[in-house]
matplotlib code that plots the C-alpha trace (Angstrom):
import matplotlib.pyplot as plt

x = [-6.3, -4.4, -6.1, -4.8, -3.1, -4.8, -1.8, -2.0, -5.4, -5.3, -6.5, -8.5, -10.4, -11.4, -12.0, -15.4, -16.5, -15.6, -17.6, -20.6, -20.5, -20.4, -22.8, -25.4, -25.2, -25.6, -21.9, -20.0, -17.0, -15.5, -15.7, -14.1, -11.2, -10.8, -10.5, -8.1, -6.0, -5.8, -4.5, -2.0, -1.1, -2.3, -4.2, -7.3, -5.3, -2.7, -5.4, -7.0, -3.5, -3.2, -6.4, -5.3, -1.9, -3.6, -1.2, -1.5, -2.3, 1.3, 2.5, -0.2, 1.0, 4.7, 4.1, 2.0, 3.5, 3.2, 1.2, -0.6, 1.2, -2.2, -3.3, -2.3, -5.2, -7.6, -9.0, -11.6, -12.4, -12.3, -12.8, -12.9, -9.5, -8.5, -6.7, -4.4, -3.2, -2.2, 1.6, 2.2, 2.5, 1.3, -1.8, -2.4, -2.3, -4.8, -7.1, -6.8, -8.1, -10.9, -11.8, -11.9, -14.2, -16.5, -16.6, -17.5, -20.3, -21.6, -22.2, -19.4, -18.6, -15.5, -13.8, -13.9, -12.8, -9.8, -8.4]
y = [-33.7, -32.9, -30.9, -27.5, -27.0, -24.3, -21.9, -22.1, -20.4, -16.7, -14.1, -12.7, -16.0, -16.2, -12.5, -12.4, -15.5, -13.8, -10.7, -12.8, -14.7, -11.7, -9.5, -12.4, -12.0, -8.2, -7.3, -4.9, -5.0, -2.3, -4.6, -7.4, -5.1, -4.0, -7.7, -8.6, -5.5, -6.4, -9.9, -8.9, -5.2, -4.5, -1.3, -1.4, -0.3, -3.0, -5.6, -4.5, -4.6, -8.2, -8.9, -7.1, -8.8, -12.3, -13.3, -16.7, -17.0, -18.0, -14.8, -12.8, -13.9, -13.6, -10.0, -9.2, -6.1, -7.4, -10.4, -9.5, -10.9, -11.7, -14.0, -17.0, -16.0, -17.2, -20.5, -22.8, -25.2, -24.5, -27.2, -29.8, -28.9, -26.8, -23.8, -23.6, -27.2, -26.7, -27.2, -25.7, -21.9, -21.0, -23.1, -21.9, -18.3, -19.0, -20.8, -17.9, -15.7, -18.1, -18.2, -14.4, -14.2, -16.9, -14.9, -11.7, -13.6, -15.0, -11.6, -11.5, -8.0, -6.4, -5.9, -9.6, -10.5, -8.1, -9.7]
z = [-18.5, -15.4, -12.6, -11.9, -8.5, -6.5, -6.7, -10.5, -10.7, -11.5, -9.0, -11.9, -12.2, -8.5, -7.7, -9.6, -7.7, -4.4, -5.5, -6.5, -3.2, -0.9, -2.9, -2.8, 1.0, 1.0, 1.4, -0.8, -3.1, -0.9, 2.1, 0.0, -1.0, 2.7, 3.7, 0.9, 1.6, 5.3, 4.4, 1.6, 2.0, -1.5, -2.2, -4.3, -7.3, -6.7, -6.4, -9.7, -11.3, -10.2, -12.0, -15.1, -15.3, -14.8, -12.1, -10.6, -6.9, -6.3, -8.0, -6.2, -2.7, -3.6, -4.7, -1.6, 0.0, 3.5, 4.5, 7.7, 10.7, 12.4, 9.6, 11.7, 14.0, 11.2, 12.3, 11.0, 8.2, 4.5, 1.9, 4.8, 6.1, 9.2, 7.8, 10.8, 10.1, 6.4, 6.1, 2.7, 3.3, -0.1, 0.1, 3.7, 2.6, -0.2, 2.2, 4.7, 1.9, 1.2, 4.9, 5.2, 2.2, 3.8, 7.0, 5.1, 3.2, 6.4, 7.8, 10.4, 11.7, 10.0, 13.3, 14.0, 10.4, 10.6, 13.7]

ax = plt.figure().add_subplot(projection="3d")
ax.plot(x, y, z, "-o")
ax.set_aspect("equal")
plt.show()
């Protein structure tokens, strides 16, 4: 069986994992939504709509209202790769999202996460 490409996963499939990850570390779903909204421009309702409609991550980012222009300030390693060096813009945006969730789970202050 062929392995799914990262952009083929649905937002609905990864969102519960994000919630579980951050709640284990004492963070809230409201903080997660704030971080995701900062990155994508989606409101909480629009994020929940993405879940309901089972949009892939590719569709999710294509429909993002306004990707934050400061997202390129997100630096670091996710899945063994420096996010700032990823050439595929779609994959880079997905990894930016992963990195923000990691920072939230690690207890980083919101004002530092939301550059």
